N, C-alpha and C positions, 0 to 999 in steps of 0.2 A: 407748080402744084403737083402733088402726088395723085396717082390714080389708084386708090385703094381697092376699088371694085375689081380692077384687073388682077391684083394680087389675091384677093379672096377667091375669085373665079378660078385662077390657076391652081390655088391650093385645093379647091373642091374637085377640080378635074383630076388632079394628081391622086386624091383620095379615092375617087371613083375608079380610077385606073388600077390602083392597088387592090381594091375590093374585087374588081372583075378578074384580075389575075389570080387572086386567092380563090375565087369561086371555081375557076377553070381547073386549078391545081387540085382542089378538094374533090371535085367531081371525078377527075381522072383517078385519084387514089381510091375513091369509093368503088369505081368500076373494077379496079384491080383487086379489091379486097376479096379474100376467099372464105372468110367466116365472120361471125358477129364480133368476135374479139378484136379483129382488125378494124371493123367499123367503129367500135367503141374507142379504140386508140386514135383513129382519125378524128372522131368527134372531139376528144379531149385535146388533140393537137391543134385544132382550129378554134374550138369554142370554149376551151377550159380557161381557168383563171390566168394562166400564163400562155394562153394560146395565141395564134397568129391574129385572129380577128380582134381579140381583146387588145393587143398591142396597137393595132391600127386605130381602133376606136379611141384609145387613150390619146392618140395624136390629134384627134379632132379638136381638143382644147387649144391647140396651137393655131387653129385656123382663125380664131376671133381676135 
């Protein structure tokens, strides 16, 4: 028999790991930003339509 719960749990753990890495990276970039234009660019980079977070969240459909 297959243990599907194991695979789902591992997939969720991997997703949370990616999200944590993304958060740390974004916070570091925000800390280094020197003006509001840079903050806006960071926001788009992570939260925009083609942003990092968007691509990770699209991958959630593969978890089920």
